[in-house]
SERO-4910 file (N, C-alpha, C, O; in steps of 0.05 Angstrom, whole numbers):
BEGIN
 pado doro    nc1    nc2    nc3   cac1   cac2   cac3    cc1    cc2    cc3    oc1    oc2    oc3
  Met    A     17    -29      3     -1      0     -2     16     23      1     35     24     16
  Lys    A      7     46    -21     28     68    -18     20     84      8      0     81     22
  Lys    A     43    104     11     41    121     33     15    140     30      0    144     49
  Thr    A     10    151      6    -14    169     -1    -39    157     10    -55    169     24
  Ala    A    -40    131      2    -59    117     11    -66    113     44    -88    115     55
  Val    A    -43    107     55    -47    106     85    -56    134     95    -75    137    110
  Tyr    A    -39    155     86    -48    182     95    -78    192     95    -90    204    112
  Lys    A    -86    183     71   -118    188     64   -135    173     87   -152    186    100
  Trp    A   -129    148     92   -146    131    111   -141    142    138   -160    146    154
  Val    A   -115    148    144   -110    160    175   -128    189    171   -146    191    188
  Lys    A   -126    210    153   -144    228    157   -176    222    157   -192    234    171
  Arg    A   -184    204    141   -213    195    141   -221    189    168   -240    200    178
  Phe    A   -208    172    178   -210    160    203   -206    181    231   -219    178    252
  Ser    A   -189    200    228   -185    222    247   -208    242    246   -214    256    265
  Glu    A   -223    242    220   -248    259    215   -271    246    225   -292    258    224
  Gly    A   -269    219    238   -291    209    245   -308    181    230   -330    172    238
  Arg    A   -291    171    209   -293    149    197   -297    128    216   -281    127    236
  Glu    A   -319    109    213   -313     87    232   -314     62    220   -312     42    234
  Ser    A   -317     59    190   -320     34    175   -297     32    154   -286     52    145
  Val    A   -290      6    147   -269      7    126   -284     -3    100   -270     -7     80
  Thr    A   -310     -7     98   -321    -15     76   -327      9     63   -331     29     76
  Asp    A   -330      9     30   -336     27     14   -360     42     18   -380     28     24
  Glu    A   -363     65     15   -395     76     20   -405     73     -7   -392     70    -28
  Val    A   -437     77     -3   -451     75    -28   -447     96    -47   -447    120    -40
  Arg    A   -442     89    -71   -440    108    -96   -464    108   -110   -481     90   -109
  Ser    A   -465    132   -126   -486    132   -144   -477    131   -174   -494    137   -191
  Glu    A   -455    124   -180   -439    119   -204   -450     93   -217   -462     76   -203
  Arg    A   -446     90   -240   -453     65   -255   -436     42   -242   -414     45   -231
  Pro    A   -446     20   -245   -433     -5   -240   -404     -6   -255   -402      0   -279
  Ala    A   -382    -14   -240   -357    -20   -251   -352    -43   -274   -333    -44   -289
  Thr    A   -375    -61   -272   -374    -77   -296   -402    -80   -310   -423    -79   -296
  Arg    A   -402    -84   -336   -430    -90   -349   -432   -115   -360   -446   -119   -380
  Arg    A   -419   -137   -347   -421   -166   -351   -447   -174   -340   -451   -178   -316
  Thr    A   -466   -177   -358   -489   -186   -353   -497   -208   -368   -483   -210   -388
  Glu    A   -516   -228   -366   -523   -249   -382   -534   -240   -408   -529   -253   -429
  Glu    A   -549   -218   -409   -558   -204   -435   -533   -194   -450   -530   -201   -473
  Asn    A   -517   -177   -439   -494   -171   -455   -475   -194   -466   -467   -192   -489
  Ile    A   -467   -218   -450   -454   -238   -454   -471   -250   -484   -459   -252   -505
  Ala    A   -495   -255   -480   -513   -266   -501   -510   -248   -526   -509   -258   -548
  Lys    A   -509   -218   -522   -508   -204   -547   -479   -208   -562   -474   -210   -586
  Ile    A   -462   -209   -541   -425   -212   -555   -427   -240   -572   -421   -241   -596
  Arg    A   -435   -263   -556   -436   -283   -567   -452   -289   -602   -446   -302   -622
  Gln    A   -471   -273   -597   -491   -274   -623   -475   -259   -642   -477   -267   -665
  Ile    A   -460   -238   -638   -443   -221   -659   -421   -239   -665   -414   -243   -688
  Leu    A   -409   -250   -645   -386   -269   -654   -393   -293   -676   -379   -301   -694
  Arg    A   -420   -302   -668   -427   -324   -685   -429   -319   -711   -421   -335   -728
  Glu    A   -442   -290   -720   -444   -281   -743   -419   -278   -759   -416   -286   -782
  Asn    A   -398   -264   -741   -375   -257   -759   -350   -269   -742   -341   -252   -727
  Arg    A   -337   -292   -741   -318   -299   -729   -291   -284   -733   -271   -290   -718
  Arg    A   -290   -268   -750   -264   -248   -753   -262   -226   -730   -240   -218   -723
  Leu    A   -284   -219   -720   -284   -199   -698   -268   -206   -677   -270   -229   -669
  Thr    A   -251   -191   -666   -235   -190   -639   -235   -169   -625   -242   -148   -637
  Gly    A   -226   -167   -597   -224   -144   -584   -254   -126   -579   -276   -135   -578
  His    A   -248   -104   -578   -268    -86   -575   -292    -79   -595   -314    -70   -587
  Pro    A   -285    -83   -623   -300    -78   -640   -332    -88   -634   -352    -74   -637
  Gln    A   -333   -112   -626   -358   -125   -622   -374   -115   -594   -397   -120   -587
  Cys    A   -354    -99   -578   -369    -87   -555   -384    -62   -568   -407    -56   -563
  Asn    A   -370    -49   -582   -384    -23   -595   -404    -26   -614   -423    -11   -616
  Glu    A   -399    -48   -628   -426    -56   -646   -451    -64   -625   -474    -62   -632
  Ser    A   -446    -71   -604   -474    -85   -585   -480    -60   -568   -499    -62   -553
  Ser    A   -465    -35   -567   -470    -13   -550   -460    -19   -526   -468     -6   -506
  Ile    A   -440    -39   -522   -428    -41   -494   -398    -33   -494   -380    -45   -504
  Phe    A   -397     -9   -479   -372      7   -480   -355     -1   -453   -363      0   -430
  Leu    A   -331    -10   -463   -316    -14   -439   -301     10   -428   -287      8   -407
***
């Protein structure tokens, strides 16, 4: 762990934080891996086996 991270944690706990778990965020989820998205990608790959990498994600509106 870097010193800067330790300093941030020390500061947060000295300001009254009591929990080490992450706080609830209103941001989008870190992953977009759902059964629906997996099925879309598989279908696109079945239709064109030459696709690799991110193009199939962009084609199916799944942006990484």
